[in-house]
C-alpha positions as CSV (number, residue, x, y, z in Angstrom):
1,M,1.9,-69.6,9.2
2,A,2.5,-71.3,5.8
3,V,-0.4,-72.5,3.7
4,A,0.0,-75.6,1.6
5,L,-0.8,-75.5,-2.1
6,P,-3.7,-77.6,-3.3
7,P,-2.8,-81.0,-4.9
8,E,-2.5,-81.3,-8.6
9,P,-5.5,-82.8,-10.5
10,D,-3.7,-86.3,-10.8
11,G,-3.5,-86.4,-7.0
12,T,0.3,-85.9,-6.9
13,A,1.7,-83.1,-4.8
14,P,3.6,-80.4,-6.5
15,P,7.3,-80.8,-6.7
16,P,9.2,-79.4,-3.9
17,A,10.7,-76.0,-4.4
18,A,14.3,-75.9,-5.4
19,A,16.7,-75.3,-2.7
20,P,17.9,-71.7,-2.6
21,R,21.1,-70.9,-4.3
22,R,23.9,-69.5,-2.3
23,G,24.5,-65.9,-2.7
24,P,27.5,-64.4,-4.5
25,P,30.7,-63.9,-2.6
26,R,30.9,-60.9,-0.3
27,R,33.3,-59.1,-2.7
28,S,30.6,-59.3,-5.5
29,A,28.0,-57.9,-3.1
30,L,30.3,-55.0,-2.2
31,L,31.0,-54.3,-5.9
32,A,27.3,-54.2,-6.7
33,A,26.6,-51.8,-3.8
34,A,29.3,-49.5,-5.0
35,L,27.8,-49.4,-8.4
36,L,24.2,-48.8,-7.2
37,L,25.0,-46.0,-4.6
38,P,25.9,-43.3,-7.2
39,A,22.8,-44.1,-9.2
40,A,20.6,-43.8,-6.2
41,A,22.3,-40.5,-5.2
42,G,21.7,-39.2,-8.7
43,L,18.0,-40.1,-8.6
44,A,17.7,-38.3,-5.2
45,V,19.2,-35.1,-6.6
46,L,16.9,-35.2,-9.6
47,A,13.9,-35.6,-7.4
48,L,14.9,-32.6,-5.3
49,A,15.4,-30.5,-8.4
50,Q,12.0,-31.3,-9.6
51,R,10.3,-30.3,-6.4
52,D,8.3,-27.0,-6.5
53,P,10.3,-24.0,-5.3
54,P,9.3,-22.6,-1.9
55,T,6.5,-20.0,-1.9
56,V,7.8,-16.5,-1.1
57,A,5.4,-13.6,-0.3
58,A,5.6,-11.2,-3.2
59,P,5.6,-7.5,-2.8
60,T,3.1,-5.2,-4.5
61,R,3.7,-6.0,-8.1
62,L,4.0,-3.9,-11.2
63,S,1.3,-4.4,-13.9
64,P,2.9,-5.5,-17.2
65,V,-0.2,-5.0,-19.3
66,P,-2.5,-1.9,-18.9
67,T,-6.0,-3.0,-18.2
68,V,-9.0,-0.6,-18.1
69,R,-12.3,-1.4,-16.4
70,T,-15.4,0.7,-16.5
71,Y,-18.0,0.8,-13.7
72,P,-21.8,1.0,-13.9
73,T,-23.5,4.2,-12.9
74,G,-23.9,4.7,-9.2
75,M,-21.0,2.7,-7.8
76,P,-19.5,4.9,-5.0
77,A,-15.7,5.4,-4.8
78,P,-14.4,4.2,-1.4
79,D,-13.8,7.3,0.8
80,L,-10.2,8.0,1.9
81,R,-8.9,10.4,4.5
82,L,-5.1,10.3,4.7
83,T,-2.2,12.3,6.0
84,T,-0.2,13.7,3.1
85,L,3.6,13.8,2.5
86,D,3.7,17.5,3.6
87,G,1.8,16.8,6.8
88,G,-1.7,18.0,5.6
89,T,-4.8,15.9,5.1
90,V,-6.5,14.8,1.9
91,H,-10.2,13.7,2.1
92,L,-12.0,12.4,-1.0
93,A,-15.4,13.4,0.4
94,A,-14.3,17.0,0.6
95,L,-13.8,17.0,-3.2
96,R,-17.4,16.1,-4.0
97,G,-18.6,18.2,-6.9
98,R,-15.2,17.9,-8.7
99,P,-13.9,15.3,-11.0
100,V,-11.1,13.4,-9.3
101,V,-8.2,11.2,-10.4
102,V,-6.9,8.9,-7.6
103,N,-3.4,7.6,-8.5
104,F,-1.7,4.9,-6.5
105,W,2.1,5.0,-6.8
106,A,5.5,4.2,-5.2
107,S,8.9,5.8,-5.4
108,W,10.5,2.6,-6.6
109,C,7.9,2.2,-9.5
110,E,9.4,3.2,-12.9
111,P,6.0,3.1,-14.7
112,C,4.7,5.5,-12.1
113,A,7.4,7.9,-12.8
114,R,6.8,7.7,-16.5
115,E,3.1,8.6,-16.3
116,L,3.5,11.5,-13.8
117,P,4.2,14.1,-16.6
118,L,0.9,13.1,-18.2
119,L,-1.0,13.6,-15.0
120,A,0.6,17.0,-14.4
121,K,-0.2,18.1,-17.9
122,A,-3.8,17.0,-17.5
123,R,-4.1,18.8,-14.2
124,A,-2.9,22.1,-15.7
125,A,-5.1,21.7,-18.8
126,H,-8.3,20.9,-16.9
127,G,-7.8,22.9,-13.7
128,A,-10.5,25.4,-14.7
129,E,-12.9,22.5,-15.0
130,G,-12.2,21.6,-11.4
131,L,-10.1,18.5,-12.0
132,A,-8.5,17.3,-8.8
133,L,-5.6,14.8,-8.5
134,V,-5.0,12.7,-5.4
135,G,-2.0,10.5,-5.0
136,V,-1.8,7.5,-2.7
137,L,1.6,6.2,-1.7
138,A,1.9,2.4,-1.4
139,A,2.1,1.2,2.2
140,N,5.4,-0.5,1.6
141,D,7.1,2.8,0.6
142,Q,8.8,5.3,2.9
143,P,7.9,9.0,3.2
144,G,11.6,10.2,2.8
145,P,12.2,8.6,-0.6
146,A,8.7,9.4,-1.7
147,R,9.2,13.1,-0.9
148,R,12.4,13.2,-3.0
149,F,10.6,11.3,-5.8
150,A,7.7,13.7,-5.7
151,A,10.0,16.8,-5.8
152,R,12.1,15.3,-8.7
153,H,9.0,14.5,-10.8
154,G,7.0,17.7,-10.1
155,V,4.2,16.1,-8.0
156,T,2.5,19.2,-6.5
157,W,-0.9,17.6,-5.8
158,P,-1.6,16.0,-2.4
159,T,-0.3,12.5,-1.9
160,G,-1.7,10.5,1.1
161,L,0.3,8.0,3.1
162,D,-1.6,4.7,3.1
163,P,-0.7,3.2,6.5
164,G,0.6,-0.3,6.8
165,P,1.6,-2.8,7.9
166,G,2.2,-4.9,4.8
167,P,2.5,-4.1,1.2
168,A,-1.2,-3.1,0.9
169,G,-2.7,-0.7,3.4
170,P,-6.4,-0.1,4.1
171,T,-6.9,2.3,1.3
172,M,-5.3,0.0,-1.3
173,T,-7.4,-2.8,0.1
174,A,-10.6,-0.8,-0.1
175,Y,-9.9,0.1,-3.7
176,G,-8.8,-3.5,-4.6
177,V,-5.5,-2.3,-5.9
178,A,-3.8,-5.2,-7.7
179,G,-0.5,-3.6,-8.8
180,L,1.3,-0.3,-9.5
181,P,0.6,2.1,-10.9
182,E,-3.2,2.0,-10.7
183,T,-5.5,4.9,-11.3
184,F,-9.1,5.5,-10.6
185,F,-11.4,8.1,-12.2
186,V,-14.1,9.5,-10.0
187,R,-17.2,11.4,-11.2
188,R,-18.3,14.7,-9.6
189,D,-21.0,12.8,-7.7
190,G,-18.4,10.6,-6.0
191,T,-19.0,7.5,-8.1
192,L,-16.4,5.5,-10.0
193,A,-16.3,5.8,-13.7
194,S,-13.2,3.6,-14.5
195,R,-9.9,2.4,-13.3
196,Q,-6.7,1.6,-15.1
197,L,-4.2,-1.1,-13.9
198,G,-0.9,-0.3,-15.4
199,E,0.8,2.7,-16.9
200,L,-1.3,5.5,-18.4
201,T,-0.9,6.6,-22.0
202,A,-2.0,10.0,-23.3
203,A,-4.8,8.3,-25.2
204,S,-6.1,6.2,-22.3
205,L,-5.9,9.2,-19.9
206,A,-7.8,11.5,-22.3
207,R,-10.5,8.9,-22.9
208,Q,-11.1,8.3,-19.2
209,L,-11.0,12.0,-18.3
210,A,-13.7,12.6,-20.9
211,A,-16.0,10.5,-18.8
212,I,-15.7,12.5,-15.7
213,L,-15.1,16.1,-16.9
214,P,-18.0,18.5,-17.3
215,P,-19.5,18.3,-20.8
């Protein structure tokens, strides 16, 4: 329903609206549409390009920057009991009384491969002090490639298979593993001393071993 405008102050009604003009010929309308369609298509493509990419579930990531965290006295290390690559069993509680290094790795992890000689050297140097190494294989790895990787890089210490499903198994979840490699240093009383996210260096390994080895 139309609503009339109020009268002007002098009492006269407003002038009538001008009659609508006739539209342009049909040929002009078609020409205008032909010019506007490509522009509209270009704007649509631009809008699609600016949309956020779809979210894809990421695998266990590698840590680009090594980060060390120390723990207050008395924080227990999560226990682990895993089947090893050679069919045995590794149980952290059974190693109580010894300093332990728990190293999470995968056969596709290049930084893991680079730090393994440091771990092997430390094990040989501190074996008389009771140092124990325990490896934990990432849940999204496979035992076959992992066994070949371990043989190629001289991994002679027990490596447990963290059961899946998913990129993070229950052991990685219990330890809060955020990336690979990640290494935990456990005191002889079973408490956590420190952890390193990212590749170990000789200096960082020696510094963290000093906190768990006998004086």
